MARSE-534766 format. One line per 5 residues: number of its first residue (from 1); their letters; for each residue x negated, y, z of C-alpha. Coordinates in nm, 2 decimals. Layout:
MARSE-534766
NUM	A	X:Y:Z; ...
//
This chain:
MARSE-534766
1	MIADG	0.00:0.00:0.00; -0.12:0.35:-0.08; -0.10:0.55:0.24; -0.18:0.90:0.12; -0.05:0.89:-0.24
6	VGIEP	-0.24:0.91:-0.57; -0.30:1.28:-0.57; -0.13:1.52:-0.81; -0.32:1.47:-1.13; -0.16:1.58:-1.46
11	GRVLV	-0.14:1.36:-1.77; -0.02:1.04:-1.64; 0.25:0.82:-1.80; 0.54:0.77:-1.57; 0.79:0.50:-1.67
16	FDADD	1.13:0.51:-1.49; 1.38:0.23:-1.42; 1.74:0.35:-1.46; 2.00:0.15:-1.26; 1.96:0.20:-0.89
21	TLWEN	1.66:0.43:-0.94; 1.80:0.72:-1.13; 2.16:0.65:-1.05; 2.37:0.42:-0.84; 2.48:0.10:-1.01
26	NVVFE	2.47:-0.23:-0.81; 2.68:-0.09:-0.53; 2.98:-0.10:-0.76; 2.91:-0.47:-0.84; 2.88:-0.54:-0.47
31	RVIDD	3.23:-0.39:-0.40; 3.38:-0.61:-0.67; 3.21:-0.91:-0.52; 3.35:-0.83:-0.18; 3.70:-0.81:-0.33
36	FLAWL	3.64:-1.13:-0.53; 3.53:-1.33:-0.22; 3.83:-1.20:-0.03; 4.06:-1.29:-0.31; 3.92:-1.65:-0.33
41	DHPTL	4.03:-1.71:0.03; 3.84:-2.05:0.02; 3.98:-2.29:0.28; 3.64:-2.43:0.40; 3.35:-2.21:0.28
46	DRVQL	3.27:-1.88:0.45; 3.16:-1.56:0.27; 2.79:-1.64:0.30; 2.84:-1.99:0.15; 3.06:-1.85:-0.13
51	RAVLD	2.80:-1.58:-0.21; 2.53:-1.84:-0.23; 2.74:-2.03:-0.49; 2.80:-1.70:-0.69; 2.43:-1.61:-0.67
56	DIERA	2.33:-1.95:-0.81; 2.58:-1.91:-1.10; 2.46:-1.55:-1.17; 2.10:-1.67:-1.17; 2.17:-1.93:-1.44
61	NTVAH	2.39:-1.70:-1.65; 2.14:-1.42:-1.66; 1.88:-1.66:-1.80; 2.13:-1.79:-2.06; 2.33:-1.48:-2.14
66	GYGSK	2.15:-1.17:-2.01; 2.28:-0.89:-1.79; 2.57:-0.65:-1.77; 2.93:-0.64:-1.67; 3.05:-0.90:-1.93
71	VFLRS	2.80:-1.16:-1.80; 2.90:-1.07:-1.44; 3.27:-1.13:-1.52; 3.17:-1.47:-1.68; 2.99:-1.55:-1.35
76	LRDCL	3.30:-1.47:-1.14; 3.51:-1.69:-1.36; 3.25:-1.97:-1.35; 3.24:-1.94:-0.97; 3.62:-1.98:-0.95
81	ERLRQ	3.62:-2.28:-1.18; 3.33:-2.45:-0.99; 3.51:-2.40:-0.65; 3.85:-2.50:-0.78; 3.71:-2.78:-1.00
86	RPATE	3.94:-2.68:-1.29; 3.96:-2.42:-1.56; 4.09:-2.07:-1.45; 4.45:-2.00:-1.54; 4.55:-1.70:-1.74
91	AERRD	4.68:-1.54:-1.42; 4.35:-1.59:-1.24; 4.16:-1.44:-1.54; 4.38:-1.14:-1.53; 4.33:-1.10:-1.15
96	IDELA	3.95:-1.12:-1.19; 3.97:-0.86:-1.47; 4.17:-0.63:-1.25; 3.92:-0.67:-0.97; 3.64:-0.57:-1.20
101	MALVN	3.81:-0.26:-1.34; 3.59:-0.05:-1.12; 3.29:-0.15:-1.34; 3.47:-0.01:-1.65; 3.58:0.31:-1.47
106	HQVEL	3.26:0.38:-1.29; 3.09:0.72:-1.37; 2.72:0.77:-1.36; 2.62:0.91:-1.02; 2.27:1.04:-1.00
111	MPGVA	2.06:0.97:-0.69; 1.99:1.28:-0.47; 1.72:1.50:-0.61; 1.66:1.30:-0.93; 1.74:1.58:-1.18
116	AALDE	1.53:1.85:-1.00; 1.24:1.61:-0.96; 1.24:1.51:-1.32; 1.24:1.88:-1.42; 0.91:1.92:-1.25
121	LAGRH	0.76:1.59:-1.34; 0.83:1.64:-1.71; 0.60:1.95:-1.70; 0.31:1.75:-1.57; 0.33:1.40:-1.73
126	ELLLL	0.47:1.20:-2.01; 0.79:1.04:-1.90; 0.94:0.72:-2.05; 1.26:0.53:-1.95; 1.28:0.15:-1.94
131	TKGEP	1.60:-0.03:-1.86; 1.73:-0.38:-1.91; 2.07:-0.50:-1.99; 2.34:-0.52:-2.25; 2.24:-0.25:-2.51
136	EEQQR	2.58:-0.09:-2.56; 2.66:-0.08:-2.19; 2.32:0.06:-2.10; 2.33:0.32:-2.38; 2.67:0.45:-2.25
141	KLDAC	2.50:0.52:-1.92; 2.20:0.68:-2.08; 2.42:0.91:-2.29; 2.63:1.01:-1.98; 2.34:1.07:-1.74
146	GLLHH	2.23:1.41:-1.87; 1.86:1.32:-1.82; 1.75:1.20:-2.16; 1.59:1.53:-2.26; 1.32:1.47:-1.99
151	FQAAH	1.19:1.15:-2.16; 0.98:1.11:-2.47; 1.15:0.77:-2.53; 1.41:0.54:-2.37; 1.40:0.17:-2.42
156	IVAEK	1.67:-0.09:-2.35; 1.52:-0.44:-2.32; 1.66:-0.79:-2.26; 1.42:-0.85:-1.97; 1.14:-0.66:-1.79
161	NVETY	0.85:-0.90:-1.75; 0.47:-0.86:-1.80; 0.50:-0.90:-2.18; 0.75:-0.61:-2.18; 0.50:-0.38:-2.01
166	RWLVR	0.22:-0.50:-2.25; 0.45:-0.42:-2.54; 0.51:-0.07:-2.40; 0.14:-0.01:-2.38; 0.10:-0.10:-2.75
171	EHAVD	0.42:0.09:-2.86; 0.31:0.42:-2.70; -0.07:0.38:-2.69; -0.06:0.39:-2.31; -0.37:0.35:-2.10
176	PARAW	-0.26:0.10:-1.83; -0.49:0.27:-1.58; -0.29:0.59:-1.62; 0.05:0.43:-1.63; 0.30:0.40:-1.34
181	MIGNS	0.62:0.21:-1.33; 0.88:0.36:-1.09; 1.18:0.16:-0.97; 1.37:-0.02:-0.70; 1.32:-0.38:-0.81
186	PRSDV	1.02:-0.58:-0.69; 1.10:-0.85:-0.95; 1.15:-0.63:-1.26; 0.97:-0.30:-1.18; 0.68:-0.36:-0.95
191	LPARA	0.54:-0.71:-0.99; 0.53:-0.73:-1.37; 0.39:-0.38:-1.40; 0.11:-0.47:-1.16; 0.04:-0.79:-1.36
196	AGWGA	0.00:-0.57:-1.67; -0.25:-0.35:-1.49; -0.03:-0.06:-1.42; 0.03:0.12:-1.09; 0.38:0.09:-0.95
201	VFIPN	0.60:0.30:-0.73; 0.86:0.12:-0.52; 1.16:0.32:-0.41; 1.39:0.07:-0.23; 1.77:0.09:-0.27
206	ANTWV	1.98:-0.07:0.00; 2.21:-0.20:-0.27; 1.95:-0.36:-0.49; 2.09:-0.68:-0.65; 1.98:-0.99:-0.46
211	LEHDE	1.83:-1.15:-0.78; 1.59:-0.85:-0.81; 1.44:-0.91:-0.46; 1.09:-1.05:-0.43; 0.79:-1.03:-0.19
216	LDPAD	0.54:-0.75:-0.23; 0.18:-0.77:-0.11; 0.15:-0.50:0.16; -0.23:-0.49:0.09; -0.18:-0.41:-0.28
221	EGVLH	-0.34:-0.06:-0.32; -0.18:-0.02:-0.66; 0.17:0.00:-0.52; 0.30:0.33:-0.38; 0.59:0.29:-0.13
226	LSAFP	0.83:0.58:-0.11; 1.16:0.62:0.07; 1.33:0.87:-0.17; 1.30:0.98:-0.53; 1.20:1.35:-0.46
231	ELLQH	0.89:1.22:-0.28; 0.74:1.15:-0.62; 0.66:1.53:-0.64; 0.41:1.49:-0.35; 0.21:1.23:-0.55
236	F	0.25:1.31:-0.92
//
């Protein structure tokens, strides 16, 4: 962990995650999951056990089908069918669709201080945006966020792994030693960026999706741990 920051040095390449870093996202999914588990009203399994079943299904579906609200809805239906040991009825499908209407109606809500911090950072560094998910769904959020003018480019990818970060180095002629990935996900933002030779900034979000959790090495001096987005201005 970097205790005193990296020092304000201009000319770095700062690459930002979007969901749950620039704006709230997973908290909406968590609300839908809470409603779904209550609706299931399973006779023998408690909420922790039900959530474990759903997490297992989501883990498999993201590998097979990717990310986004459509895959999430598929996981809810698959969970119902696994627990009931039969196909979902039309009425049950409608109920699940209604539970998930919050995902459709959710408006982009920026994290506190994001817009002002990006205003300053854009004057010091090259900013890029890197988000994963279903392209049309992610693009709607990017178009609605009001932040795209800060970024030289915004990329929507199917997965954020070490090869993605190496591709970004080639695509933008980035020097990995001057590149920093900024995000809330140990699994997608911090660990693969570090494996590609980048620095990483970890800004935890209490609502980070459980499948994005992973262990970080507290002795890794290439990871800067911050508690809030505006703290970036003290280091970059």
